[in-house]
C-alpha positions in Angstrom: -35.8 44.6 -92.0 -34.4 41.1 -91.2 -31.5 41.1 -88.7 -29.3 38.6 -87.1 -28.5 38.4 -83.4 -24.8 38.6 -82.6 -22.8 38.8 -79.4 -20.7 41.9 -78.6 -17.6 39.8 -79.0 -18.9 38.6 -82.4 -19.2 42.3 -83.6 -15.7 43.0 -82.3 -14.3 40.0 -84.2 -16.0 41.1 -87.4 -14.5 44.6 -87.1 -11.1 43.1 -86.4 -11.3 40.9 -89.5 -12.3 43.9 -91.7 -9.5 46.1 -90.3 -6.9 43.3 -90.9 -8.0 43.0 -94.5 -8.2 46.8 -95.1 -5.0 47.7 -93.3 -2.8 44.7 -93.9 -3.9 42.4 -96.6 -5.1 45.0 -99.2 -1.9 47.1 -99.0 0.2 44.0 -99.4 -1.8 42.9 -102.5 -1.6 46.4 -104.0 2.2 46.4 -103.6 2.3 42.9 -105.2 0.1 44.2 -108.1 2.4 47.2 -108.6 5.6 45.0 -108.5 4.1 42.4 -110.8 3.2 45.2 -113.4 6.9 45.9 -113.8 7.5 42.4 -115.1 6.1 43.3 -118.5 3.2 42.1 -120.6 0.1 41.8 -118.4 -1.6 39.3 -120.6 1.0 36.6 -119.8 1.9 37.9 -116.3 0.9 35.1 -113.9 1.9 37.1 -110.8 -0.2 40.0 -111.8 -3.3 37.9 -112.6 -3.0 36.1 -109.2 -2.6 39.3 -107.3 -5.6 40.9 -109.0 -7.6 37.8 -108.3 -6.6 37.9 -104.6 -7.5 41.6 -104.5 -11.0 40.8 -105.8 -11.4 38.0 -103.2 -10.5 40.4 -100.4 -12.8 43.1 -101.7 -15.7 40.6 -101.8 -14.9 39.4 -98.3 -15.0 43.0 -97.0 -18.3 43.6 -98.6 -19.7 40.3 -97.1 -18.4 41.2 -93.6 -19.8 44.7 -93.9 -23.2 43.3 -94.9 -23.2 41.0 -91.9 -22.5 44.0 -89.7 -25.2 46.1 -91.3 -27.9 43.4 -90.5 -26.5 42.6 -87.0 -28.2 43.4 -83.8 -26.1 43.0 -80.7 -27.5 40.7 -78.1 -27.3 42.0 -74.5 -27.8 39.5 -71.7 -29.4 42.2 -69.5 -32.4 42.0 -71.8 -33.2 38.5 -70.7 -35.9 38.2 -68.1 -35.2 34.6 -67.0 -31.5 33.8 -66.9 -32.2 30.3 -65.7 -33.3 29.3 -69.2 -31.0 28.8 -72.2 -31.2 31.4 -74.9 -29.0 32.8 -77.6 -25.8 33.9 -76.0 -26.0 31.5 -73.1 -22.8 29.8 -72.0 -23.8 26.3 -71.0 -21.9 23.6 -69.1 -23.0 20.1 -69.8 -21.9 16.8 -68.3 -21.9 13.7 -70.5 -23.8 11.2 -68.4 -22.0 8.2 -70.0 -18.4 9.3 -69.3 -18.7 12.3 -66.9 -16.8 14.6 -69.2 -17.9 18.3 -68.8 -18.2 20.4 -71.9 -18.8 24.2 -72.1 -20.4 25.9 -75.1 -21.7 29.3 -75.9 -24.6 29.6 -78.3 -23.8 32.2 -80.9 -24.7 33.3 -84.5 -23.6 31.2 -87.4 -21.2 34.0 -88.3 -19.3 33.7 -85.0 -19.4 30.0 -84.4 -16.0 28.4 -83.8 -15.9 24.9 -82.3 -12.2 25.5 -81.3 -13.5 28.3 -79.0 -16.5 26.2 -77.9 -18.9 28.6 -79.7 -21.7 26.7 -81.4 -24.1 28.1 -83.9 -27.7 28.7 -82.9 -28.6 26.5 -85.8 -26.6 23.5 -84.7 -28.4 20.3 -83.5 -27.1 20.7 -80.0 -28.2 24.4 -79.7 -31.7 23.5 -81.1 -32.1 21.0 -78.3 -30.7 23.3 -75.6 -32.8 26.4 -76.3 -35.5 26.8 -73.7 -34.0 24.2 -71.3 -33.0 24.8 -67.6 -30.3 23.8 -65.2 -30.5 20.1 -64.3 -32.5 19.2 -67.4 -31.4 16.1 -69.2 -31.1 16.2 -73.0 -30.6 13.5 -75.6 -28.5 14.3 -78.6 -28.5 11.8 -81.5 -25.3 11.7 -83.4 -24.6 9.0 -86.0 -27.5 6.8 -84.7 -26.1 7.0 -81.1 -27.8 8.8 -78.3 -25.6 10.9 -76.0 -27.2 12.0 -72.8 -26.2 15.3 -71.2 -27.2 17.0 -68.0 -27.2 20.8 -67.9 -25.1 21.8 -64.9 -24.8 25.6 -65.3 -26.1 28.5 -67.5 -24.5 31.9 -67.5 -23.9 34.9 -69.8 -20.9 37.1 -70.7 -21.4 40.8 -69.8 
């Protein structure tokens, strides 16, 4: 069976999303459906139609999240033999060699990537370049026909 690697935090986030939908969103929508039924003819009841549509969207989202959970395998940093090399789950600090700005990213699954939290997908161009590299290696990332040079200054893992 095909599986996807995911961090322990990624699993926890998926479970939280499912619980929020099941315990908060779905009950709210069911109340709205019940209230909108009292407005009369369901064929012309816009509130009822919208609430039913929203309910179906949430149900589909739950099924999708549960499917992701079912094919997920938690990544454990303890399973890595050489923690000096960048792998899935690595937290990497890079220094931009042009402006000396330091950036920190964690390489995660596409389902848990969130650039606002500095979590980048294993499928991103930057991750693809970083995988297999070591501390002090220099990488070249081409973005919009411009080369950005980074030096890897640290590699570590969450527990």
